[in-house]
C-alpha positions in Angstrom: -56.6 42.2 10.6 -57.8 38.7 11.1 -59.0 36.8 14.1 -57.1 33.9 15.4 -58.6 30.4 14.9 -61.1 29.6 17.6 -61.2 33.1 19.1 -64.2 35.4 19.2 -64.3 39.2 19.5 -65.8 40.8 22.6 -65.1 41.3 26.3 -63.5 38.0 26.9 -60.0 36.6 27.3 -58.9 33.9 24.9 -58.6 30.3 26.3 -55.9 29.9 28.9 -52.6 28.4 28.0 -52.5 26.5 31.3 -56.2 26.0 32.4 -55.2 23.9 35.4 -53.1 26.7 36.8 -56.0 29.2 36.1 -58.4 26.9 37.9 -56.1 26.8 41.0 -55.9 30.6 41.0 -59.7 30.7 40.7 -60.2 28.4 43.6 -57.8 30.4 45.7 -59.7 33.6 44.8 -63.0 31.9 45.7 -61.7 30.8 49.1 -60.3 34.2 49.8 -63.7 35.8 48.9 -65.6 33.4 51.2 -63.1 34.2 54.0 -63.6 38.0 53.5 -67.4 37.6 53.6 -67.2 35.5 56.7 -65.2 38.2 58.4 -67.6 41.0 57.3 -69.2 41.3 60.7 -65.9 42.3 62.2 -65.2 45.3 60.1 -68.9 46.3 60.1 -68.7 46.5 63.9 -65.5 48.5 63.6 -67.2 50.9 61.2 -70.4 51.1 63.3 -70.0 54.8 64.1 -69.5 55.9 60.4 -72.3 56.7 57.9 -74.0 53.6 56.4 -72.8 54.5 52.9 -69.1 54.2 54.0 -69.7 50.7 55.4 -71.4 49.7 52.2 -68.5 51.0 50.1 -66.0 49.1 52.3 -68.1 46.0 51.8 -68.1 46.3 48.1 -64.3 46.9 47.9 -63.2 44.2 50.3 -65.6 41.5 48.9 -64.7 42.2 45.3 -61.0 42.6 45.8 -60.0 38.8 46.0 -61.9 38.1 42.8 -60.2 41.0 41.0 -56.8 39.9 42.2 -57.5 36.3 41.2 -58.4 37.4 37.6 -55.3 39.6 37.3 -53.0 36.8 38.6 -54.6 34.2 36.3 -54.2 36.3 33.2 -50.7 37.3 34.2 -49.6 33.7 34.7 -51.7 31.7 32.2 -53.6 34.0 29.9 -53.1 33.7 26.1 -51.4 36.5 24.2 -53.6 39.2 22.7 -54.8 38.6 19.2 -55.5 41.4 16.7 -59.2 41.3 15.7 -60.9 43.1 12.9 -62.6 46.2 14.3 -65.8 45.7 12.4 -66.1 42.1 13.7 -65.5 43.4 17.2 -68.2 46.1 16.9 -70.7 43.7 15.5 -70.1 41.2 18.2 -70.5 43.8 20.9 -73.8 45.0 19.4 -75.1 41.4 19.3 -73.9 40.8 22.9 -75.7 44.0 24.1 -78.9 42.9 22.6 -78.6 39.3 23.9 -77.6 40.7 27.4 -80.6 43.0 27.6 -83.0 40.3 26.4 -81.6 37.9 29.0 -81.8 40.5 31.8 -85.5 41.0 31.0 -86.2 37.2 31.0 -84.2 36.6 34.2 -85.9 39.4 36.1 -89.3 38.2 34.9 -88.6 34.7 36.0 -87.4 35.8 39.5 -90.4 38.1 40.0 -92.7 35.2 39.3 -91.0 32.9 41.6 -89.8 35.3 44.4 -91.2 38.8 43.9 -88.9 41.7 45.0 -90.3 43.7 47.9 -90.2 47.5 47.6 -90.0 50.1 50.3 -86.3 51.0 50.1 -87.2 54.3 48.5 -89.1 55.5 51.5 -86.2 54.8 53.8 -83.9 56.7 51.5 -86.2 59.7 51.3 -86.5 59.8 55.1 -82.8 60.0 55.5 -80.7 63.2 55.3 -80.6 64.4 51.7 -76.8 64.3 51.4 -76.5 60.9 53.1 -79.4 59.5 51.0 -77.7 60.7 47.8 -74.4 59.1 48.8 -76.1 55.8 49.9 -77.9 55.6 46.5 -74.7 56.4 44.6 -72.8 53.6 46.4 -75.8 51.2 45.8 -75.8 52.0 42.0 -72.1 52.1 41.5 -71.4 49.1 43.6 -74.4 46.7 43.3 -75.5 47.7 39.8 -72.1 48.3 38.0 -69.0 47.2 39.9 -70.1 43.9 41.4 -71.7 42.5 38.2 -68.6 43.2 36.2 -66.3 41.6 38.7 -68.5 38.6 39.3 -69.0 37.9 35.6 -65.2 38.2 34.8 -64.4 35.9 37.8 -67.2 33.3 37.8 -67.9 33.0 34.1 -64.6 34.3 32.6 -62.1 32.7 34.9 -63.8 29.9 36.9 -66.3 28.6 34.3 -63.8 28.9 31.4 -61.0 27.1 33.2 -63.3 24.4 34.4 -64.6 23.7 30.9 -61.0 23.7 29.5 -59.7 21.3 32.2 -62.7 19.0 31.6 -61.9 18.8 27.8 -64.0 21.6 26.3 -66.8 19.4 25.1 -70.5 20.4 25.3 -70.8 18.2 28.4 -67.8 19.8 30.0 -69.4 23.3 29.3 -72.7 22.2 30.9 -70.8 20.8 33.9 -68.8 24.0 34.2 -72.0 26.1 34.2 -73.5 23.9 36.9 -70.4 24.0 39.1 -69.8 27.7 38.7 -73.5 28.4 39.5 -73.4 26.4 42.7 -70.3 28.3 43.8 -71.8 31.6 42.7 -74.9 30.8 44.9 -72.8 29.8 47.8 -70.8 33.0 47.8 -74.1 34.9 47.9 -75.7 32.9 50.7 -73.3 30.4 52.2 -71.3 32.7 54.5 -74.5 34.5 55.5 -76.5 31.4 56.3 -80.3 31.5 56.4 -80.3 35.3 56.7 -79.8 35.5 52.9 -83.4 34.5 52.2 -85.2 32.5 49.5 -85.2 35.4 46.9 -81.4 35.6 47.0 -81.2 31.9 46.3 -83.6 32.1 43.4 -81.9 35.2 41.9 -78.4 33.7 42.3 -79.4 30.5 40.5 -81.2 32.3 37.7 -78.2 34.7 37.1 -75.7 31.9 37.4 -77.4 29.6 34.9 -78.5 32.4 32.5 -75.2 34.2 32.3 -73.2 30.9 32.3 -75.2 29.6 29.3 -74.8 32.9 27.4 -71.0 32.8 27.9 -70.8 29.1 26.9 -72.9 29.8 23.8 -71.2 32.9 22.5 -67.7 32.4 23.9 -67.8 36.1 25.1 -68.4 37.8 28.4 -69.9 41.1 27.2 -73.5 39.8 27.0 -73.3 38.3 30.5 -72.0 41.5 31.9 -74.8 43.5 30.3 -77.4 40.9 31.5 -76.1 41.0 35.1 -76.0 44.8 35.2 -79.6 44.9 33.8 -80.8 42.3 36.2 -79.3 44.1 39.3 -80.4 47.5 38.0 -84.0 46.4 37.6 -83.9 44.9 41.1 -82.8 48.2 42.6 -85.6 50.0 40.8 -88.1 47.6 42.2 -86.7 48.0 45.7 -87.0 51.8 45.4 -90.6 51.9 44.2 
């Protein structure tokens, strides 16, 4: 099996047939996500009598849902057909991407801790809670914040938004740099804009570092796998620091 010209193996869709349409879908998904986050206080009040882990689970599902739908719609309408890729080349690419992703995660976490150190203490609050509730809260935190959200955000922001922006702008190195900048700004906004100043300086720093780091890795490799691994590693290390 051979790889199509210009395609690269890994967790990444091939360039969109209609990048303009893909970009429109991405913008719609972004606006829907911002709207959902803006309405978060409403459903949190409605769920006030339920355990905290249920409210966290609802948050994760509702906030990620518009991005997931946007990616599915974009690939349904404008995605390129699948190309058969040599299995050995695919495995080699994935191995390299994992190494690059883990290395990037360490560098991003180190940079964030220097600029805006993560405060611990969450572990004590978890231990003070009911054992069953604490276990459920921790499971939601790990599955949602460490695993689900990084995958969804990388596929949406770097796979759909950044990729379609770069294609619409012509695909040159300057277009790729600009697409990283724009997608990072929007990535930061989604994390802090609807929440206002309550988000805090550490969230701003972390969002910028992840946006630029993962965006550059995707632009350089043409694949999403490394960025997903980096984002998971970054969030996972953050949770560990919060628990200690």
